[in-house]
N, C-alpha and C positions, 0 to 999 in steps of 0.2 A: 369615764376614763378608759382608754384602750388598754388591753390586757398586755402585760409584759412578756408573758410566756404563752406559746401557742404549742398545744400538744397534738402531734400528728398521729392519729391512730392508724393511718394507711402506710406505715413505714415499710412493711414488706412489700407492698406494690410499688413504692417509690424505688426501693433497692432493685427489683426485678426490671423496672422500666430504665434505671440507670445502666444496670448490666447489659440489657438489650441494646441501648443506645451505644454503649462502648464497643460491643460486638459488631454493630452496624458501621461504626467509625473504622474499627480496624479491618474489617472486609473492605470497605471503600478504599482506605489506604493501600491495602494489598493490590486492589484492582488498579487504582491510579499508578502505583509503582510498577506493576506488570505492563500496563499499556505504554507508560512513560518510557521503560526500557525497550519495549518493542519499536516505538517510534524512533528511539535514539539508534537501535541497531538498523532499522530500515534506512534511516538517514545516513548513516555510515556506509551502507552499501550502495547508496544512491551516489554518494561522493565518490566512492571507488569506482563506481561504474563510469561516472563522468570523467575522471582522471584516466581511466583506461581508454575511453573514447577519444580523449585529447591526444594521448600518446599514440593510438593506432592512427588518427589523422596525420599526426607529425610524420610517423614512419611512412605511410602511404605516400606522402608528398615527398619525402626523400627518394622513395623507389621510383615514383614517377619522374623526379628531376633526373636520377641516375639513369633511367631508361631513355630519356631524352638526350642526355649527353652521350650515352653509349654510341648512339647512332651517328654523332658527329665527329668523334675523334677516332682516326685510324692511325695506328703506329706505323711509322716507317720502318724501312728494312734495317737501318742502323739501330733503331730503339728494339725491334725484335731480336736481332742478333746479339745485342747487349743483355737483355733480359735472359735469352737462352744461354749465353755464356755463364751468367751468374746462377742460373738454375742447374745446369749440368755440374757445376763444381762449388757447392755451398761452402766448402772448407777452404776454399783458396785464400780467402783473407786471413783466416785463423792460422793456417800454415805460414803464410808470408809474414805475419807479425810475430810468430813464434821464431821463425828464422831470423827475423830482424833482431830480435833479442839476443840470439846466439852470436850473430855477426857484429854486433856493436862492441867496441873495445870496453874494458872495465872501467876506464877514466871518462866514459861519456855518460851524458845525461840528456834524455830527450825532453823538449818543452812542449811539442805537439806532434801529432801524426794526423793528417787531414786527407780525406777523400774529396776531390772536387771543392777545394776551398772557397773558390769564387762562385760556386753555383751556376756554372755554365750549363746551358741546356742541351748541347749537342753531344752525341753519343761518344766522340773521341774524348771530349773533356771530362766525361764522367768517370774515366779510368785514370785520372791524374791522382798521384798520390804525393803529398808534400810533407817531408820530414824535417822538423827544425829542432836543433839541439845545440849541445856544448861539448867540445873535448877539453877536459881540465888537465893541468899539468903539462901542457905542451909549450916548449920554449919557442922564441920568435922564429929561430931559423928553420925548425922542423914542423911549424904550424901548418903550412900549406900541404907538406908532404903527408902529414897525418890525416889531413881531411881528404886529400886526393886518394890515399890508399883506402880509406873507407868507402869511397865513391866507387873505386874500381872493384873492391870486394863485393859490394852490393850488385853491381852490374854483372859480374861473372858468376855469381850464385844462381844455380838452376832453379831452386825452388822460390827465392825472392823475386828474381827478374823474369819469372814466367808471365807472359801477358804485357809486358812492358817492352816498347822497341828501344827506349832510351832511358837510362839513368844517369842524370847529370847534376852538377854542383850548380845550384842556382845563385847562391851567394855565401861569402864566408868574411869574417872580420875578426880582429882580436877584440876580446872583452873589454869592456869600458871601465870595469871595476879595478884594474890594475893587476888582477891575478893572472897567472900564466894559462889563459884559456882561449879557445877559438869558438866562436858561435858560427854555425853552419845552417844552410838550407839545402836539401836535396830534393830534387824534383824527379820523379819517375812517371813517364809517359808511355 
């Protein structure tokens, strides 16, 4: 009959061996963790290096294209004069719009103020200012007089009309909603 109980007389040696195996396992786990983190870190640096390389190639390509395009485009005298005029007086539009706010009557409301709304390429068209708005509280007999007075005030003002050869009324009509108002479009060239 096989014995039911086995007495181990080498228990201390067994415990030492188990402790030694445990230390080796922790040491191995530490080294695997260290090298795993190092591999992860080096991999992230590699990905970053690759992304920087791609970005550098894109920028170099843009610079090369800009260099090629720079040699082909030559601004004309009109474009150069337009840029020079805007460069010399950068506050021109700010002063002009501030003056427009002062010159408009209190019962007026602007719908839009657009510079070169048709996006025309020539230099003379780039200086077109189109103002559309509404004069409220104007009765039918005085409607056109009020709009014409506004246009003449704008054309006579030295700050607003500077740089424009003409300030003219492009269109005007009575409001469709039945209120006593006139809608207008003023064009400055």
